[in-house]
C-alpha positions in Angstrom: 0.0 0.0 0.0 1.3 3.4 -0.9 2.5 5.6 1.9 1.4 9.3 1.8 3.4 10.8 4.6 2.4 14.3 3.6 -1.2 13.4 3.0 -1.0 13.6 -0.8 0.3 11.5 -3.7 4.1 11.2 -3.3 6.1 13.3 -5.8 7.6 11.5 -8.7 10.3 11.9 -11.3 10.2 11.7 -15.1 11.1 8.5 -16.8 13.4 9.5 -19.6 16.5 7.4 -19.4 17.8 4.2 -21.0 20.5 1.8 -20.1 23.2 3.8 -21.9 22.3 6.9 -19.9 22.5 4.8 -16.7 26.0 3.5 -17.7 27.1 7.1 -18.4 25.9 8.3 -15.0 27.4 5.3 -13.1 30.7 5.3 -15.0 31.0 9.1 -14.4 30.3 8.6 -10.7 32.9 5.8 -10.5 35.3 8.1 -12.4 37.8 5.5 -13.7 40.2 8.2 -15.1 40.3 10.0 -11.8 40.8 6.7 -9.9 43.6 5.7 -12.2 45.2 9.1 -12.3 45.1 9.7 -8.6 44.0 6.6 -6.8 46.7 4.3 -8.2 49.5 6.4 -7.0 48.0 6.8 -3.5 47.3 3.0 -3.4 50.8 2.2 -4.6 52.2 4.1 -1.6 50.4 1.5 0.6 50.7 -1.8 -1.3 53.8 -1.2 -3.5 53.9 -2.9 -6.9 50.8 -5.0 -6.3 48.2 -2.7 -7.8 46.7 -5.4 -10.1 46.4 -7.8 -7.1 44.6 -5.4 -4.9 42.2 -4.3 -7.7 41.3 -7.9 -8.4 40.9 -8.7 -4.7 38.7 -5.7 -4.0 36.5 -6.5 -7.1 35.3 -9.8 -5.6 33.2 -8.5 -2.6 32.1 -5.5 -4.7 30.8 -8.0 -7.3 28.7 -9.7 -4.6 27.4 -6.3 -3.6 26.4 -5.5 -7.2 24.5 -8.7 -7.3 22.6 -7.8 -4.2 21.8 -4.3 -5.6 20.5 -5.9 -8.9 18.2 -8.4 -7.2 16.7 -5.9 -4.8 16.2 -3.4 -7.7 14.2 -6.0 -9.6 11.7 -6.4 -6.9 11.6 -2.8 -5.5 13.0 -0.1 -7.7 13.3 3.0 -5.6 15.5 6.1 -5.7 16.4 5.5 -2.1 17.7 2.0 -3.0 19.8 0.9 0.1 17.9 3.2 2.4 14.6 1.6 1.5 15.9 -2.0 1.1 17.8 -2.1 4.4 15.0 -0.4 6.2 12.5 -3.0 5.0 14.6 -6.2 5.4 16.8 -5.4 8.5 15.8 -2.3 10.5 14.6 1.2 9.8 17.4 2.6 11.9 20.0 0.8 9.8 18.2 1.7 6.6 18.3 5.4 7.6 22.0 5.0 8.4 22.7 3.7 5.0 20.9 6.6 3.4 22.6 9.1 5.7 26.2 7.9 5.3 25.7 7.7 1.5 24.8 11.3 1.5 27.5 12.6 3.8 30.1 10.4 2.1 29.2 11.8 -1.3 29.3 15.4 0.0 32.8 14.6 1.3 33.7 13.0 -2.0 32.4 16.1 -3.9 34.7 18.3 -1.7 37.6 16.0 -2.5 36.8 15.9 -6.3 36.4 19.7 -6.3 40.1 20.0 -5.3 41.1 17.3 -7.8 39.4 19.2 -10.6 41.1 22.4 -9.6 44.5 20.5 -9.5 44.0 19.1 -13.0 43.2 22.5 -14.3 46.2 24.2 -12.6 48.4 21.4 -14.0 47.0 21.9 -17.4 47.6 25.7 -17.1 51.2 24.9 -16.2 51.6 22.7 -19.3 50.3 25.6 -21.3 53.0 27.9 -19.8 50.8 29.7 -17.3 52.6 29.5 -13.9 51.6 32.7 -12.2 48.4 34.7 -11.9 48.5 38.2 -10.4 51.8 37.5 -8.8 50.6 34.2 -7.3 52.6 31.1 -8.2 50.2 28.4 -9.3 50.6 25.1 -7.3 48.6 22.0 -8.2 49.4 20.6 -4.8 47.9 23.4 -2.9 44.5 22.6 -1.3 43.6 26.4 -1.2 44.3 27.0 -4.9 42.8 23.8 -6.2 39.7 24.2 -4.1 39.1 27.8 -5.3 39.3 26.7 -8.9 37.3 23.6 -8.4 34.4 25.4 -6.7 33.8 27.4 -9.8 33.4 24.1 -11.7 31.2 22.6 -9.0 28.8 25.5 -9.3 28.6 25.1 -13.0 27.9 21.4 -13.1 25.4 21.7 -10.3 23.4 24.2 -12.3 23.6 21.8 -15.3 22.3 18.9 -13.1 19.3 20.9 -12.2 18.1 20.9 -15.8 17.7 17.1 -15.8 19.6 13.8 -15.8 19.1 13.4 -19.6 21.1 16.6 -20.2 23.7 15.5 -17.7 24.0 12.0 -19.2 24.6 13.3 -22.7 27.4 15.6 -21.4 28.9 12.7 -19.4 28.7 10.3 -22.4 30.8 12.7 -24.5 33.3 13.2 -21.8 33.6 9.4 -21.2 34.3 8.7 -24.8 37.2 11.1 -24.8 38.5 9.8 -21.5 38.4 6.2 -22.5 40.1 6.7 -25.8 42.9 8.6 -24.1 43.2 6.0 -21.3 43.2 3.0 -23.7 45.7 4.7 -26.0 48.2 5.8 -23.3 47.9 2.7 -21.1 48.1 0.3 -24.0 51.2 2.1 -25.3 52.7 2.1 -21.8 52.2 -1.7 -21.5 54.0 -2.3 -24.8 56.9 0.1 -24.4 57.4 0.5 -20.6 61.0 0.0 -19.4 60.1 -2.1 -16.3 59.6 -5.8 -16.9 56.2 -7.4 -16.4 56.0 -9.6 -13.3 53.4 -12.1 -12.2 54.2 -11.1 -8.6 52.1 -7.9 -9.3 49.1 -10.2 -9.1 50.1 -11.9 -5.9 48.3 -10.4 -2.8 50.4 -12.5 -0.4 53.4 -10.4 -1.2 51.7 -7.2 0.1 53.9 -5.9 3.0 51.5 -6.3 5.9 48.0 -7.1 7.0 47.4 -3.3 7.6 48.7 -2.5 4.2 46.4 -5.1 2.7 43.4 -3.8 4.6 44.1 -0.1 3.7 44.8 -1.0 0.1 41.6 -3.0 -0.2 39.6 -0.1 1.3 41.3 2.3 -1.2 40.4 0.0 -4.0 36.8 -0.4 -2.9 36.6 3.3 -2.9 37.8 3.2 -6.6 34.8 1.0 -7.5 32.4 3.1 -5.4 29.9 4.8 -7.6 28.6 1.9 -9.8 25.4 2.1 -7.7 24.6 5.5 -9.0 22.8 3.6 -11.8 20.3 2.5 -9.1 19.7 6.0 -7.8 18.0 7.0 -11.1 15.9 3.8 -11.3 12.8 5.9 -11.1 13.9 7.9 -14.1 14.8 5.0 -16.4 12.0 3.7 -18.7 12.6 0.1 -17.5 14.0 -0.4 -13.9 15.9 -3.4 -15.1 18.0 -1.1 -17.2 19.4 0.3 -13.9 20.6 -3.2 -13.0 22.2 -3.7 -16.4 23.9 -0.3 -16.2 25.3 -1.0 -12.8 26.8 -4.4 -13.8 28.2 -3.1 -17.1 29.8 -0.2 -15.3 31.4 -2.4 -12.6 32.9 -4.9 -15.1 34.2 -2.1 -17.3 35.9 -0.5 -14.3 37.7 -3.8 -13.5 39.1 -3.9 -17.0 40.2 -0.3 -16.9 41.8 -0.5 -13.4 43.8 -3.6 -14.4 44.9 -2.0 -17.6 45.9 1.2 -15.8 47.7 -0.6 -12.9 49.8 -2.8 -15.3 50.6 0.2 -17.5 51.6 2.4 -14.5 53.9 -0.4 -13.2 55.4 -1.0 -16.6 56.3 2.7 -17.1 57.0 4.0 -13.5 59.1 2.7 -10.7 57.6 2.2 -7.2 59.1 5.4 -5.9 57.7 7.4 -8.9 54.3 5.9 -8.5 54.0 6.7 -4.8 55.8 10.0 -5.0 53.6 11.6 -7.6 50.2 10.6 -6.1 47.7 13.2 -7.3 49.8 14.0 -10.4 50.4 10.4 -11.4 48.6 10.5 -14.7 50.2 13.7 -15.9 53.6 12.2 -15.0 52.8 9.1 -17.0 51.8 11.2 -20.0 55.1 13.1 -19.9 57.0 9.8 -19.8 55.2 8.4 -22.9 54.9 11.4 -25.2 56.0 15.0 -25.9 53.8 18.0 -25.7 51.1 18.6 -26.8 50.2 14.9 -26.8 51.5 14.5 -23.3 48.8 16.8 -22.0 46.0 14.5 -23.2 45.9 12.4 -20.1 45.7 15.5 -18.0 42.8 16.8 -20.1 41.1 13.3 -19.6 41.6 13.6 -15.9 40.0 17.0 -15.8 37.0 15.8 -17.9 36.7 12.8 -15.5 36.7 15.0 -12.4 34.1 17.4 -13.9 31.8 14.5 -14.9 32.4 12.9 -11.4 31.3 16.2 -9.7 28.1 16.2 -11.6 27.5 12.5 -11.2 28.0 12.9 -7.4 25.4 15.7 -7.2 22.7 13.7 -9.1 22.5 10.5 -7.0 22.8 12.3 -3.7 19.8 14.6 -4.6 17.8 11.5 -5.6 18.6 9.7 -2.3 17.5 12.7 -0.3 14.4 13.0 -2.5 13.4 9.5 -1.5 14.1 10.1 2.2 12.1 13.3 2.1 9.1 11.5 0.6 9.1 9.3 3.7 9.4 12.4 5.9 12.8 11.2 7.3 14.2 14.4 5.9 12.5 17.8 5.4 10.1 18.5 2.6 12.5 20.8 0.7 14.4 17.8 -0.6 11.3 16.3 -2.4 10.2 19.4 -4.2 10.2 18.6 -7.9 10.7 21.3 -10.5 7.6 21.7 -12.8 10.0 22.8 -15.6 12.7 20.1 -15.4 11.0 17.3 -13.5 14.0 17.1 -11.1 14.6 17.8 -7.4 16.0 21.1 -8.4 16.1 22.8 -4.9 17.7 19.7 -3.4 20.3 19.6 -6.1 21.3 23.2 -5.5 21.5 22.6 -1.8 23.8 19.5 -2.3 26.1 21.7 -4.4 26.1 24.4 -1.7 26.9 21.8 1.1 29.8 20.4 -1.0 31.2 24.0 -1.3 31.0 24.4 2.4 32.8 21.1 3.1 35.4 21.9 0.4 36.2 25.2 2.2 36.4 23.4 5.6 38.9 20.9 4.1 41.4 23.8 3.8 42.6 22.8 7.3 44.7 20.2 5.4 47.1 22.2 3.3 48.5 19.5 1.0 46.2 18.0 -1.6 47.8 14.5 -1.3 47.1 14.5 2.4 43.5 15.6 1.9 42.9 12.8 -0.6 44.3 10.2 1.8 42.2 11.5 4.7 39.0 11.7 2.6 39.4 8.3 1.0 40.1 6.6 4.3 37.0 8.2 5.9 34.7 7.6 3.0 36.0 4.0 2.4 35.0 2.9 5.9 31.4 4.2 5.7 31.1 2.9 2.1 32.1 -0.5 3.2 29.5 -0.3 6.0 26.7 0.8 3.6 27.6 -1.8 1.0 27.7 -4.6 3.7 24.3 -3.6 5.1 22.7 -3.6 1.7 24.1 -7.0 0.9 22.8 -8.4 4.2 19.4 -6.9 3.4 19.4 -8.9 0.1 20.4 -12.1 1.9 17.6 -11.6 4.5 15.0 -10.8 1.8 15.8 -13.8 -0.5 16.8 -16.4 2.1 13.8 -18.5 1.1 15.6 -19.3 -2.1 18.0 -21.5 -0.2 15.1 -24.0 0.2 13.6 -23.5 -3.2 16.7 -23.5 -5.5 20.1 -23.9 -3.9 21.9 -22.5 -6.9 19.9 -19.3 -6.8 20.2 -19.3 -3.1 24.0 -19.3 -3.3 23.9 -16.3 -5.7 21.2 -14.4 -3.8 22.1 -15.2 -0.2 25.5 -16.8 0.3 27.6 -14.5 -2.0 26.1 -11.3 -0.7 26.6 -12.5 2.9 30.3 -13.4 2.3 30.8 -10.0 0.6 29.2 -8.2 3.6 31.3 -10.1 6.1 34.5 -9.3 4.1 33.7 -5.6 4.0 32.6 -5.3 7.6 35.8 -7.1 8.7 37.9 -4.9 6.5 36.4 -1.7 7.8 36.5 -2.8 11.4 40.1 -3.9 11.1 41.2 -0.6 9.5 39.3 1.4 12.1 41.0 -0.5 14.9 44.4 0.0 13.3 43.7 3.7 13.1 42.8 3.8 16.8 45.9 1.9 17.9 48.3 3.7 15.7 48.3 7.0 17.6 48.2 8.2 21.2 47.1 11.7 20.6 44.9 13.7 18.1 46.2 16.1 15.5 44.8 17.3 12.1 47.1 15.2 10.0 46.6 12.6 7.3 49.0 10.2 9.1 47.3 10.6 12.5 45.1 7.5 13.1 42.7 9.3 15.5 42.1 12.0 12.9 41.5 9.5 10.2 39.0 7.7 12.5 37.2 10.9 13.5 35.4 11.6 10.2 33.7 8.1 9.8 32.8 8.2 13.5 31.1 11.6 13.1 29.3 10.4 9.9 27.9 7.3 11.7 27.0 9.0 15.0 25.3 11.9 13.3 23.3 9.4 11.3 21.8 7.9 14.4 21.1 11.3 15.8 19.4 12.4 12.6 17.4 9.1 12.6 16.2 9.8 16.2 15.1 13.3 15.1 13.2 11.8 12.1 11.5 9.2 14.3 10.5 11.2 17.3 10.3 14.8 16.0 9.2 14.4 12.3 7.3 11.2 13.3 8.1 9.6 10.0 6.0 6.5 9.2 9.2 4.9 7.8 10.2 4.0 11.4 6.9 2.2 11.9 6.7 0.2 8.7 10.3 0.1 7.5 9.0 0.6 4.0 9.8 3.4 1.6 7.1 5.3 -0.4 6.0 3.2 -3.4 7.6 5.1 -6.3 5.4 3.5 -8.9 2.1 4.2 -7.2 1.4 7.7 -8.7 0.9 8.4 -12.4 4.4 9.1 -13.6 5.1 12.1 -15.9 6.4 10.2 -18.9 8.3 12.4 -21.5 9.6 11.5 -25.0 13.2 10.8 -25.6 
């Protein structure tokens, strides 16, 4: 039965998207070029020359999570996805927590990507010969400079996202084509011509230096895959909800191929010290090693395009998640206001962009971009692992009857998601414990364990506080039934392609 927490038919979004649009949004959210250009260098600083191993190992639990998302989406397509599914199958408190941490993690990610975008633009300006502006020396490693430039881009893409996901998907499709052509070309050339010999030990996870390095490397790699589920946040805007499942799976498998290609290429071209030492500027360094200007600048342009698309792809699913929560009165009504002109949660989209700007400014307490990236990824990685694990357990609980009816389907629907959830919970818990025991005092530094643990702790604790407000102050019916508003109950506003 349809819930009407505001006493009227729940607001709905326009169904205009196909599977290709879903892939464009999910792939842009995952941002393979950004993950390769920045994430591989950061991860190499932890696991050394075992990037292919850690990428393959992290793919396994994420694949189980993707299967859980797909099955749940088939029976209950909803813009809230994990928030609705976990609330119904496990607990409304845990469901709200999944929705909440997805929101705050994405806002943190947007702040991080804002700085990455600015860094790529400043690097590109340097390649073009522009090194100073009004007497200020441009530094792509400065958080202040990169954030200032990135905020301008964030404002622009947020305004574009307001006009509708169809417009955004078309823009992202064009950017993706350019990015992937450049990635495939440079990485393929690097694999063939790189001076460092190929080694099967690159694929051996048992040679990673320590258990802590393995856990942190896995969490960094899970973060690289994070974003494929953006396809499920627009499942109320695709013409067939099954297209969201197809888009999510296609995106995830594509990311695996690109990450393996990129990691092997980086290790063929760059030494371990070069990989770890260049971090956020790794892709630009690779381009300069493989080509002369102006061709050497192409990977940097691809990185900039990826970061821009990722900003927009981060705004879109977050606004949809908050739209679904607002429908259930777990968040305020402003988030579920749908623009009559664009058929999108326009006000919510603008507010998400504004929140990301505020967090980006607050992140200036970490002066070096590389340190900010490590701190953000560590914090987001822990809460993403928690969110994924709870969604997988929701799928296992919901489909547990399949174990009696069809054991093969039961293994795919129950056992694999459960194993993936246990792996991610164990991973996040171990890393949180290692952060806690690695320091005896607090300081704002990316190598201080208590500081790294503070952000995910605040995200989780604030989630339970917000849930208590929604239950006892807003008196949301979600906490009584555990069910989200039925997105397909009202007459949807169908529009032509």
